[in-house]
N, C-alpha and C positions, 0 to 999 in steps of 0.2 A: 652450514649454509642451507637456507631453505628458501623456496620461491612459492608464490601463490599457485595453487593447482588449477590448471585450465582444462584438464581432461584426464581420464585414466590412462595409465602408461602400460603397454604390453611389449612383449619382446617377440620378434619373429624368429625364424629358424636360425638366423645369423646372430641373434642376441641383440639386435639394434632396437633402441627405444622407439615405440610407435605411439603417437599422440592423437591419432585420428578419431578414436572412440571418444564419446562424451559422457557415457553412463557406465560407471563401474559395475553396478548390479546387473544391468542389461548384458554387459560383456561377459560376466561370470556365468549368467544363465545360458548365454549362447554357447560358451565353452562346455558347460556340463551337458547340454543337449547334444552337442557335437560328439563328445566322448561316448555318451550312451548310444547314439546312433552307430558309431563305429563298432562298439562292443556287440550290439544286436546284429549288425551286418556280418561281423566276423563269426558269431555263433551260428547264424543261419547258413552261411557258406560252409562251415564245418559239418553241420548236420546233413546237408545235402550231399556233401562229399562222402560222408560215412554211410549214408543210406545207399548211395550208388555203389560203394565198395561192398556192402553186405549183399546187395542184389547180385553183383557180379560174382561174389564168392559162392552164393547158393547155386547159381547157375553152373559154375565150374564144378562144384561138388556133385551136382546132379548129373552133369555130363560124365564125370569120372565113374560114378557108381551105376550108371545106367547099364553098361554091358554086364556087370556082375549080376545085377538083378535079373537081367534077361536070361543069363545062363542058369541062375538058380531056378528060375521059373520053368525053363525047358527040362530041368532034371526032375521036377516034381511029377507025381502021377497025374493023370488027367483029372481025377476027382479033385485034386487039390489045386488045380489051376483056376484060382478065384479071380485074379486080375489079369488084364491084358498088359502087354509091354508098354503101350501108350499110357495107360492109367498109372503104371508104376513110374514112368518118367514124370508124370504130372505130380504124383504124390511126392516124389523126390524133390521136385522143384519147389513145391510148397514148403516142405520141411526145411529146405535150404534157405528159403526166404525168411521163414519164421526164426530160424536159428540166427541168421544174419541180423534180423531186426532186433532180437533180444540182445545179441552182442553189441550192436550199435547203440541201443537204448542205454545199456549199462555204461558204455564208454562215453556217451553224450552227457549222461548225468554227471559223470566224473569231470568231464571237460567244462561243463557249465559251472560247477562249483569252483573250479580253478579260475574261470573267467570272471566270476563274481568277485573273487578275492582280488584279482588284478584291477577290476573296475573300482572297487573300494579304495585300493591303494592309490590309483590315479586320481580319484576325487579328493582324497586327502592331500595329495601333492598339489592339486590345483588350488585347494583352499589355502594351503600354506603359501603358494605363489601369490595369490590375491592379497593375502595379509602383508607379505613383503612389499608388494606393489603399493598398497595403501600407505605403509610406513615410508616408502621412498617418496610418494607424492606429498605426504605431510611434511617430510624433511625439505623438499624442494619448494613447496608452495608457501613462501614467506612473503609478507607484504612489503618487505624492504628490498627485494631482489627481483630481477627479471632476466630471463635467459632467452637469447635469440639463437636459433639453430639453423644453419644452412647445410643442406645435403648436396654437396658438389658445388660447382661454380655457377650452375644455372638453376639450381633448385630454389623453390620458394621458401622464404623464412618461416620457421615455426616459433611460437612465443609461449613461454612458461612464466607464470607469476606476474606481479604488478609492482610498480614503484609507488610510494606514497604520493597522494595528490598534492601535498604541500611543496614537493620538489618542482612542480610545474611540468612533469613528464606527461604526455598524452596517455590516456587509458585505452584508447583504441589501437589495434594492431596496425591499421593502415597509416596512422599518423606518427607512430613511434619512431620509425626510421628516418623521418624528416627532421634530422638533428638541428638544422638551422632555425626551426621554428621555436624550439624550447631550450636550446643550448646557446651559449654565447658564441659569436663567430669564430673566435680562435679555437675554442674547445670543439666546436662542430667540425671545423676543417681538420684538426688533428685526429679526431676520432674517425672521420670518414677515410682518411688516408691509412690509418692503422687497420681498419676492417678490410679495406681493399688489399693490403699487403697480407693479411691473415688468410683470406679466401684464395688468393692467387699465388702467393709465395710461401704459405704456411709459416708466416712469421708471427710468433706470439707477441702480445703486448700487454702492458699495464698503464692505463691512462687515468689521470684525474681530470674530470670534466666539471664545468661550472654552468649552472642553469641561469636563465634570465632572472630568476627569483633570488639568486645569490646562494642557492644550495649547491653542495659539493657531492659528486657522484664518482665512485670508483668503477672503472670499466676494465675487465680482464678478458683477453682474447686467447683462446686455446684451440688446438686441433686434436680430434680424437675419433678413431674409427672411420676415417674418411669424411667426418663432419666438422664444420667450423662452429665453435661455441663462443658467444660474446655475453659475458655476465655483467649486468648493471647492478651495482650495490649502492643503496642510499646510506651514506656514512652518518654517524652521529657521535656525539661526545668527543672523546680524545682522538678517535680516528678522523673525524671531520675536522677537528682543529688542526691535526697534523697535515691533513690534505690541504686545508686552507693556507697553512704556513708554507707548504711546498709551492702552492700557486703564487703566494705573495713573494716567496723567494725567487721564483722564476721571473715574476713580473719586475722585481727590483733588479735582477740581473740584466733583464732586457733593457730596462730603463737606463741602467748605468752604462751598458754597452752602447745604447743609442746616444746617450749624452756624451760619452767619450768620442764616438764617431763624429758627432756634431762639433765638439771642441777640436778634434783633430783636423776638421775640414776648414776651420776659419783661419784667417791670415794673421791673427794676433797670437803671440806666444802665451801658452797656458801651462801651468805646472802644479804639481801636488807634492807636498812634503810630509814626512812622518813627524812624530813628536820631537825628535831630536834635530830636525831641520834638514835631513837628507832627502834628496829627490827620490820620489817613488814612481812618478809618471809625468811625461811631458808630451806635447803634441808635435806635429811635424814642423809647425812654424817655429817652435822653440829650438828644435834640433838644427833647423836651417840658420837661425840667428846665432847659435853658438858654433856653427860650422861642424856639426856632427853628421855622420853618415846616416844615422837613424835615431829615432827617439830612444830605443833601448841602449844604444851606445852613449847617448847623452846622459841617461840615468846611470848607466854602469860606470862611466868615467866621472860623473859628478860635475859636469860642465855647468857653470853658473852664468846666467845672462846679466845678473846684477853684481856690482862689486861688493866687497866685504862690508864697507861702511854702510851702504844702503841696506844690506841684509840685516845688519845689527840694528839699524834704525827701525826697520820693519818689525823685527823680533821684539824690540822694546816698546814700540807704539801700538802694535796690533793686539787687540783683545777680542774675545768672543762677542762682546757687546758693541765694540767700536772697531770696525775694520780699518786697515791702513789705506789711505787714498791720497796720492800726491804725484806730482810730475817730477821725475828724476832723470838725471843725465847719465848715459853710459856709452860705451864704445861697442859698435856692432860692425863687423867686417872692416875695422879700421876707421870708421866714421863716427863722429859724435852724433848721437841720436837721443832724442827726448821721448820718454815713455810715460804715459799716464798709467800708473801702477795701482792696482787694487789687490789687496791681500787680506784673506779672511782667516782668522785663527779659530781652530776647533780643538777639543780635548785630544783627539787622535792625531792632530797635525794641522796643516794649513794648506790652502790652495790660493793661487793668484793668477792674474792675467795682466799683460802689459800691452797697451795700445800705443802705437807709434803716432806721436803728435808733432813730429819734427816739421812737417809741412804746415801745420796749424801755427806753430811758432813763427815760421817765416812769413805766413800770411798776416799774422798779428802785427809784426813789425812793418810790413808793407801797408797795412791798414792805418797804422799810426801816422806814417808819412803822408798817406792820402788825406786823412782827416786834417792834418796840419795845413796841407795845401788848400783844401776846401775852406777851412776857417779863414785863411788869408783872403780868399775870393769873396766869401760871404761878408767879410768886414767892409767891403767897398759897395755893397748893395744898399739901396735906399729903403727896401722893405725890411721890417723887423724880422729877425730870424733867431731861433733858439733851438739848441740841440741838447737832448737829454740822453743819458746812457741807459744801459739795461736795468740799472737800479733806480731809474726815474729821477736821477739827480742831474742838475744843470751842468752840462759839460762845456757848452759854448754859447755865447750871445754876442750880437753886434751892437754898435752904438744906437742905431735906430730902435732896437728893442728896449734899451735902457731909457731912451727918451720917451718912447710910447707910454711906458708904465711909470715913468718917473720914480725909479727905484734906486737905492744907494748902490754904488759900485761894490762896496765892501760886502754887502749882503749877497749880491749876485756872484761875486768871486768866491764866496763860501760854499758854493755848489749846493744850494738848497734843493730839497725834494720838490717834485712838481706839485704834489698835493699841498705842501707847505706854502709854495709860491702862490697857488690859487687862493688858499685861506688868507694870505696877507693881502692880496689884491681885493678880495671880498670885504675884508675889514676896512680897507681904504675906500670902499664903495666905487671901485673902478670896473667891476664886472657886472654883467646883466643881472637884474633881480630875478630870482627863481622861486617858484612855489615850494619846491623840494630841493634844497641845496645839495643834500647827500646824493640823491638820485642823479642830479645834473653833473655833479662832480665825478661820480662813478662812470657815467656815460662818456664824459670828456676824457677820462683816463683810460677808457677801454681801447684806445688806439694801440696801447702797448701789447694788447692780446690779439690784435687783428693783423691780418696780412695785407689788407687793402688800405688805400689812402682815404682818409675821412675829410670831408669838407663841411663847414658849418658857418653860420652867420651870427655874430655877436653884436647886439645893439647895446652900446655902452650908455651909462647914465649921462655922460657929457654930450650925447647926441651923435657920436660917431658910430659908424657901422663898419665892422671888420669882417673880412672873409678869412676864415681860419682854414689852413691846409695843413693837415697832420699826416706825415708819412712815416710809417714804421720801418726800422732798419732790420735787415735779415739777421744780423748778429745781436739784435736787441737794441732797445732805445727807440727814439723817434725824433724827427725834425719838424719844428713848428714854424710856419711862415704866416705872417699877419699882413694882410693887404687892406688898406683903407679904401673902401668903396662907398663912402658916404654920399658923395655927389652923384655917382653913377646910380646908386641904389635909389636915391630920391627921384631922379629923372625916370628911372625904370618903373618905380612904384607909381609915380604920377601917371605915366603913360598906360600902365596896366590897369590902373583904377579907371581911367577914362574908357579904355576898351571894355572893361567888365561892366561899367555903368551902361555903355551903349549896348553891349550884348544883352545884358539883363533886361534893359528897357525894351529892346526890340523883341526878345524872346517871350516877354510877358504881355506883349500887345495882342489883343484879340483880332486885330486886322493882320492879314497876310502881307508881309513886306519882303521885297527882293531888290537888291541893288546890283546893277550891271555896270561894268566898265565900258570905255569907248570901243573896245574890241569885241563887245558882245558877250563877254564871259562873266558869269555871276561871281560876285565877291562876297556876298553874305545873304542869308535868308533866315527866316524864323520858322518855328514849328507850325504856326498858323497857316503860313503860305503852303507848306507841304501838305497839311491836313486838308485844306480847301481843294487843292488840285489832285489829291490822292497819289502823291509821289513819295518816294523814300528819301532819306537823307543822302544816300549814295547818288541818287539821280540829280540832286541839287547841291552837290559838294562844291567847294570853292574851285573855280577854274573851269566849270562846265559851260560850254557854249550854249547860247540861247536856242540854237537849232536842236540840240539834244534835249533841252528842256521842253521845247515845242513838241518834239516827238513823244516825250514822256507824258505830256499833258493832252495829247491828241485823243486818247480814249475817253477823256472827260468832256471835251468840247470840240466842235468843228465849226468854224466860221471864218469868213474872210477878214472880218474886222477884229479877230482875236489875236493870237500870238504872232501871226504874220505882220499885223499892223504894229504890234509891240516891237518886233525885231527891226522893222523899218525905222521906227522912231529912235530906237536905242543906238543903232549903227549909222545914223544919219550924219553927214558931214556939214550940215547947215550951221551957220554961225549962231542963229537964233533958233533954239529948239523949243517949240511951243509945248505946253502941257495939254493933257487930254483927259477926259472923263467919260464914263459910260456905264452901261449895265450889261452883264452877261448871264445867261441861264445855261447851266451845265446839264449834261445828260442825267446826272443824279438829282435833278430838280433843285439844285442849289442856285440861288440868285445872288450874284456878286456885283457890287458897285466898284469899279476900278478907277484908278487915277494914275497917270503917267507924269512924274514930276522930274524935271531936269535938276541935276546937282552940280556943284563945282567940280573941276577937274574932269569935265566931260562925262561924268557918271550920270546914271538915270535910275530913279527909284520907282518901282511898281508897287502900288498898294491895292489890296483887295479887301472889301468889307462885306461880310455875310449879311445880306438883307433878306434871307430866306424866311425867317420867322415872321417878320413884319408883313412880307408879301403874302406868305401862306395864310397868316392870320386874317389879312384883309380879304383874301379869296374865300377862306373858310367862313368868315362872317357873312359875306355875300351869299355863298351857297347855303349856309344855314338859314339865313333870313328867307331865301327863296323856298327852302325845304319846309320851314315852319309855316310859311304862307300856304303852300300846297297842302301840308298836313292839316292845317286848320280848315281849309276848304273840304278836304276829304272827310274830316270828322263831322263837319256840319252836314255834308251830304249823307254820310252814314247814319247819323242820328235821325235825319228827316226820313230817309228811305226805310230804315229798320222800324221806325215808329209806326209806319203804315203797313209795311210788308209783314211784320210779325204780329202786331196787335189785331189787325183786321181779321186774319184767319182764326186766331184764338177766340176773338169775340164771337165770331160766327159759330165756332164749335161749341162754346159755352151756351150760346143762345139756343141752338138746335137741341142741345142736351137737355136744357130746362124745358124746351117745348115738348120733347119726347116724354118727359115726366108728367105732363099735364094729362088729366083724364080725357080731354077732348080729342086727343090723338088716337086713343084706344088703349085698352088694357094691355099690360106687359106681364109676361110670366116672371117667376122669381129670378131666374138666371139672367133674363134681359134687364130686369131692374138692377141686379147687381152689377152688370156690365156698364149700364148707364151711369151708376154711381161712381164706378172707377174712372169712366171717361170724364165725368164732371170734376172729380177730385184731381186727376192728373192735369186737366186743362187749367184748373185754378192754380196748381203749383207751377205749371209752365208759364202761365201769365205772370205770376209773381217773379219767377226767375227772369223773364224778359223785361219786366218793369225794373228789376234790380240792375240788370245789365245796362238798360237804357239810362237809368239814373247815374250809374258810374260813368258811362260814356259821356253823358252830359256834363258831369263834374270834371272829367278829364279834359273835355273840349273847352272848358272854361266858359260855357254859355248858360250854366244853371244860375238862376237868380232866385233868391228867397223872397217869398211872398209874405212880408212882415205884416203882422196884425196883432191886435191886443187880444190875448188869449186868457180865458178864465181857467186856471189850472185845475180847479175842482171839477168843472165840466169835462176837461180833457181827460182826467183820470177815470171819470165815470164812463166816458165813451170808450176808452181803452179796455176797461174791465169787461164791458159788454161784448166787445169784439173778441176777447180772449175766452169767453165762456165755453164755446163749443170745444175749443182745443183743450181747455182744462179738464172738461168732462171726459173727453176722449182719452186723455192720458191719466185720468184718475188722480189729478193733482189739484190742490186748492191754492188760491191766491189770497194772501193777507196784505192789505194796504194799510200802512201806518203813516198818516199825514194829519196835519193840523186841520181844524174845521174850516178855516179860511186861509188858503194859500195865497190868495190874491191873484193878480194878473201879471203877465209877462209879455213883452213885445218880441215875437218870434214868428217863424213860419209854422202854422198850426199843423199842416199836413206832414211836413218833414219831422216835426217834433213827435207827432203821433207815430210815424214810421220808426223813429228811434226807440220809443217805448215798446212798441209791438215786436220789433226785431229782438230786443234784449230779452223780453218776457218769453218769446217763442223759443229762443235759444235755451233759456232756463228750463222751460217745460220739457224740451227735448232731452235734457240730461238729468232732470229730477226723477228720483225713484217714485214708483206708484205709492199713493197714500201719503206722500210728503207734502210740505207746504212751502210755497215760494213767497218770500218776504219782499215787499216793495215799500221802501221808506222814502218819504219825500219831505223836504223842508226848504226854507228860504234862508239864504245868507246874503244880507243886504238886498241887492236887486237880482242876485243870481238864483236860479232854480236848480237845486241839487237833489238827486235821488240815487238810491242804490237798490240793486236787485240781487238777492241771495238765494241760492238753491243748495240742496244737500246732496248733490250728485257726486260723481266719482272724482271730480276735481281734475286739475291739469298739472302736468310737470313743467319744469322750467323751460325745457325745450319747446313744449307746445305753446307756452306763454309768449315765447320770442316770435312765434309766427301766427299768433291767433288773429291778428288784424290783416294778415295777408289774404289776398283774393284767392278763392278756390281752395282755401285751407280748411279741411274738414276733419272730424274725428268720428266717422260713422260707426266705428266698432263699439263705442260706449254710449251713443245716443240712440233714441227710439226711431228717429228718422234721419236719413242722410240727405243733405241738400247740396246745393252748388257751392256752399262755403262763401257766400257773399254777404251774409247778414251783418256780421260784425264789421266787415269792410265798409258797408254802406253806413253803418252807425258812425264809424270814425269819420267818414267823409262829411256827413251831415252835421256832426258836432263841430268839425273844423270850420264848416261854412258859417256856423253860428259863433265862431271864435271861442268855442268851449273846449273842455277837456274830457277825456274818457280813459279809464284805467281798469284793470282786472287784477284781482287778488285771489289766488287759488293755490291749493296744495292738494296732492293726491290723497283721497279719502276724507277731505274736510270741506268739500263743496267749493263753490265759486261765488265771488261777489264782484259785480260790475258797478263801478261808481262813475257818475256822469254829472257834469256841471254845465248848465246852459245860462250864459249871461243875457240879461235883457238888453235889447238894442238901445243905443243912446240917441241916435238920430231919428228923425221922423221916418218911419218905414214907408217905403214906396212899393206899391203893389205891382211887381213885375212878374208876369206869368212865366213859369218854367216851360221849356220846350218839351211837350209831351205829345 
């Protein structure tokens, strides 16, 4: 057996395994260092002890020989007394120390050699111990085993090795002992109890556990050296199969025991026989039925609950493929008893069960008598009745049933199937026509599978209407009752039709309608009534008194001639109730025309017609007419005032600027001349913008009139080209006019037509690149004057084309000059005044072409001056 190594194993003085270290090399080095330190410490202590011994020996020797030396010295002649007694003692002491040191050195050298030999022997023993530990670790550290060690009852568990991941066992130590997470509940419970008994009662165990993944693990629990060991081994091959078989055997034993306990608890006799027909097991109900003291006594004495003839019949009839099942009669405790017996034959024997059905037999007889009594009662009923049994065959029918369907008595007495009966009635065209006969038939016969009574209406081809009441029997079958409701159904249908027509008519009226009874309670109302007064359906439900409706409508209207007057008229006791009409205006600005109409049976109808749109339209037209009149006055006043207030100052500025340019005023320096030119240019641009705005305001006000005249188009083009000369030279752009020699005349406003051409050419010059040419092409189409202006500028995108005629729409980033964006807008307005058309064709990078068509006036032009 081997487990996966989780750390080096050492033994303490008691020889117990210690797994706290984690590095074998580190532990070996630590032990070697510890042994060397112990050897060095022991050697140093021996040396010091021996040096001390030598010193003490030399001192003792000196002390012993000191008197002798003193005597020897006293006996010598004076001439020979070379040393004093003190010197002799010192010399003796030195000699003693030197002698002791030499002796100690020799002895120390010998001891050191002996210690080195002991150290080498201990290092060799330590190396052998480490090798044995490594072999033990390799032997334990197997991937298929894991060992858990507990030191005492309160000690923390230690873990060695791992189990394969495919077993589902956790790899971490903290989760391994949570057996319920990775073992099946039965195995986890059994293992926890076994480990508890091992640790507290020293009871060894061998358990086969099953994981949630279906793997089998063998767990062995032992006690050694005061420690508890639990070894988990992942089984494989034959051992795993054997363990699985053991588990399956235990499971089957438990299942059989549970099943036998269940059979032993039921009240029906149950038995099991061997292949020869002898009883091997019976339950308590069997033993009680055969009057035995216990099931074992019944088996031992072979007491049979069935007689011999019945047993022989069961033995002959029962087969493994077809069990015996029949009701048999036998005697139990001296009484005749009926049993519903089921006996199953197997190769190893047979087993059977008997259900006491004596009460059912008695009930069956009682039921037969009851059914016969009911049949006699039903025979005297006028309603057709038919009763079918559990096999859906006709069991009973009365004479009205036979007359209803006009069927032969012989056919009915043959007990036909219900489905067959329906098919025959359908063939005779006596049943309602159905789109799907199969589905209708299946739905009709579903009563046999239902516990509730089903009701249906059949509209027969002969014009009759039958109400079908089908009631299922608890013991199977059903009773069918047919009630002829033709007359009742026709009356009800006619009445319901009238109610639906009236309700649909009132609900779809746009007028609000409410009908009240003589007691002042509402009887009906339509959605339009609730919507006009802003109340809910609950507020106006049937039976609500008019006072409650008055309170619900109070937030919408408050007036003495309102709901109070309605209530007085509805609840009046006068014989002649006059009608009334009027108009109400609600807080929500709804204007309602109401009418109070008396109805028969003292009822009263209120109708409300929403006249808000027509009233508001009338008011709006009046207000709009007044606003238009005031706006027209404001526009005229604006045009008149702005014409003077803006043009007069600009004219003065331009006049004084031109005056400053004349030599008569005096010479100007270069900067002053430049400023005067800027003032003149800006004033001219501002005057042009003001004139454009005034022209647009005049057009919008509807007071601009065209001054029609006969125009020579050739002279018009020459005049336009002369006015554009300075602008063309300033922008370094040339103008090319392509026109016929004689374009003829046109009836139009010369000033406005010239403005159209100049605005279009100015716009082209603004966007044309320097050195390019602007093309002006003119021609006549019938009496219309058509011209196009093309430039080679940057062009415009589709988004710009969509807003090019809008006022104040500019593209200053690509043009040479930025303006107010009114040029093309004025062009469009003047062209429209001439009943002409203008369009622009442009693409980015391909320039822009403006096309314009001016038709000649048909009527004689009238010279009507524009408001300037």
